[in-house]
C-alpha positions in Angstrom: 267.4 -10.7 67.1 265.7 -12.5 64.2 262.0 -12.4 63.8 260.0 -15.2 62.2 256.9 -14.4 60.2 255.0 -15.9 57.4 256.5 -15.6 53.9 254.2 -14.9 51.0 252.3 -18.0 50.0 253.0 -19.6 46.6 250.3 -19.7 43.9 247.6 -22.2 44.5 248.1 -25.5 42.6 245.8 -26.7 39.9 243.2 -29.3 40.9 245.4 -32.3 41.3 242.6 -34.7 42.4 241.2 -35.0 38.9 238.1 -37.3 39.1 239.5 -39.3 42.1 237.0 -38.0 44.6 233.9 -38.4 42.3 231.4 -40.9 43.7 233.6 -41.7 46.7 231.5 -44.1 48.8 230.8 -43.1 52.4 233.3 -44.6 54.9 235.8 -45.3 52.2 239.2 -43.8 51.3 240.0 -42.3 47.9 242.8 -43.5 45.7 246.0 -41.5 46.5 246.9 -38.6 44.2 250.4 -37.1 44.0 251.5 -33.7 45.2 255.2 -33.1 44.4 256.9 -30.8 46.9 260.5 -31.9 46.0 261.2 -28.7 44.0 259.5 -26.1 46.2 260.3 -27.8 49.5 257.6 -25.8 51.2 257.1 -26.4 55.0 253.3 -26.1 55.1 250.3 -26.0 52.9 246.6 -24.9 53.1 244.8 -27.8 51.4 241.4 -26.9 50.0 238.9 -29.7 49.3 235.8 -28.7 47.3 232.9 -31.2 47.2 229.9 -31.2 44.9 226.5 -31.0 46.6 225.8 -33.8 49.1 223.4 -34.3 51.9 225.3 -34.6 55.2 224.1 -34.9 58.8 225.3 -33.5 62.1 228.9 -34.5 62.9 229.9 -35.2 59.3 233.6 -34.9 58.5 236.3 -35.7 56.0 239.9 -36.6 56.7 243.0 -35.8 54.6 245.7 -38.5 54.8 249.2 -37.6 53.6 251.5 -40.5 52.8 255.2 -39.8 52.3 257.6 -41.0 49.7 261.4 -40.8 50.2 261.9 -40.5 46.5 262.0 -44.2 46.0 259.5 -46.0 48.3 256.0 -45.0 49.4 255.0 -45.6 53.0 252.0 -47.7 53.8 248.9 -45.4 54.1 248.6 -46.2 57.8 252.0 -44.4 58.4 250.8 -41.1 57.1 249.7 -37.8 58.7 246.0 -37.4 59.1 244.0 -34.2 59.4 240.2 -34.2 60.1 237.7 -31.4 59.6 233.9 -31.2 60.0 231.7 -30.4 57.0 228.5 -28.4 57.1 225.2 -30.1 58.1 223.1 -29.5 55.0 222.5 -30.5 51.4 224.9 -28.3 49.6 228.4 -28.1 48.0 231.1 -28.1 50.7 234.5 -26.3 51.0 236.9 -27.6 53.6 240.3 -25.9 54.1 242.9 -27.7 56.2 244.9 -24.6 57.1 248.3 -25.8 58.3 249.3 -29.1 56.8 252.9 -30.2 57.3 254.6 -30.8 53.9 257.7 -32.8 53.4 260.4 -32.2 50.8 259.4 -35.2 48.7 256.6 -36.4 46.4 253.6 -36.9 48.7 250.4 -38.9 48.3 247.2 -37.3 49.4 243.9 -39.2 49.9 240.6 -38.3 51.4 238.6 -40.5 53.8 234.9 -39.9 53.4 233.2 -39.9 56.8 230.6 -37.4 55.7 227.7 -39.9 56.0 227.0 -39.7 52.3 228.6 -40.7 49.0 230.5 -37.8 47.3 228.8 -36.2 44.3 229.5 -37.6 40.8 231.3 -34.3 39.9 232.4 -31.0 41.3 235.0 -32.5 43.6 238.5 -30.8 43.7 241.6 -30.6 45.7 244.2 -27.8 45.8 247.4 -26.9 47.8 248.6 -23.4 48.6 252.1 -23.9 49.9 253.8 -21.5 52.2 256.9 -21.1 54.4 258.3 -19.0 57.2 260.6 -16.1 56.7 263.2 -15.3 59.3 264.8 -11.9 59.1 
């Protein structure tokens, strides 16, 4: 009988958000940035979002929206997958890891919805993907 287990994760991507998250106004969504999964075709990804120091209050969160492309067309943002995570209640830099994000075998568009209750910092904001798969032996 075959046993499914986690395969070794791929190397973490470089920061592909660039300056897109800098100064993102509260209750707004960032411009979409591209993560291309068409060559690796990984099934999942741990998406790490690092935010520069901001003052948040109880219940603050951010959402990761993934909009798919079929290689030619890009879906409307409303059609994407959405993952939400709370951020710490303090004035500090934040690190949020979305641990099991479903990836598709295409070029994907990632955006962040800022529901943290404060504008994002002017710098120090980053986004990474560590892609991984299952291994069936």
